N, C-alpha and C positions, 0 to 999 in steps of 0.2 A: 977383733972388735966389731967388724962388719957383720960377722955371723951372730953376735950377741944382739945387735940391732935387728937383724932379720928375724931371729927367734922371738924377740919381744913383739915385733910387728905381727908375726903369725899368731902368737898366743893370744893377743888381744884383739885381733880382727873380729871375732864374734861379737864384741862389745860395740862395734862401730856400725854406722849407717852409711848408705851410699849417697845420700843427698847432702849437699853442702848446707851448712846452717849458719845463720847470723849469730854473732856473739850476743848472748843475753846475760842477765845477772846470774843465771844458773851455771854458766860455764866456769869450771874450776880454773883458778889462776895458774899460770905456768909453773911457778915454784912449788905450789901444792901438788900439781899434777905430777911433777917429777917425783915427789915423795911417795905419792900413791902408786905410781908405776914401779918404783923401786920395790915397794912392799909387795905388789902383785907379782913381780918377777921372783921374789923370795918365796912367796906362796907356791908358785909353779915349780920352783926348784925343789922345795920340801916335798910337795905332793908327788912329783915324779920319782923321787928317791924312796919315799915311804910306800907308795902304791905303784910299782912299775907296771902292773897290769890294769887295763881299763876295767871299770866295773862300778857297781852301785855305791860301794863304800868309798871309792876314790871320788866319785862325783859328789857324794854327800859331804865329805870332808873338804873338798875344794870349795863348795858353796859356803860352808861354815866359815872357812878361813877368809874368803873374800868378804863376807859380811862383817867379819871382825876388822878388816882393813877399812871398809867403808865407815864403820862406827868410829874407828880411831880418828879418822879425818872429818867426821861429822858430815858425811855426804851420803846420798842415796845411790843405789845402783843406777837409777835413771839419770841422775846428775852425772855420774861417771860416764855412762853410755853417750849422753848428749855431748859432754865435753870431749870425749875421745873422738866422736864423729866430727865435731867442730875442728879439732886439731888435725885430723886426717885430711879434711877438706882444705886446710891451710898448711900446706906442706912445709913451708919455711919454719913456721912455729913448731911443727911436730918434729922436724929435724933437730932444732935447738933443744927441745925437750928430751929427745932420745940421746943426744950427745951428753946432756947433763946426767941422764939416768946411767949411761955407761960409765961416766966419770965417777959417780957415786959408788956404783957397784965395783969398779976397779979399785977404789980406795978402801973397800972393806976387806 
């Protein structure tokens, strides 16, 4: 389970920022963030199995699938990045989110 949390953390780090942010109305609520992160993990799993080699096709399909996740939850990539950066800066909340993500993934 720890390795799953570590993998999720590593996969989504590019979406984060290093500077702490204050919570604004653009920050995705925790429950919704859990759902988004579950779908992001499923995208990463699908892409890594479908395209084991890095390349342009893998990158293109990854972007398409992430955009579909963002559309599904009616959020923008910027809102996701801002929210992810906020939660990274607030470790306790991020830990709770990832514990919920792992629980959802383990239940599937």
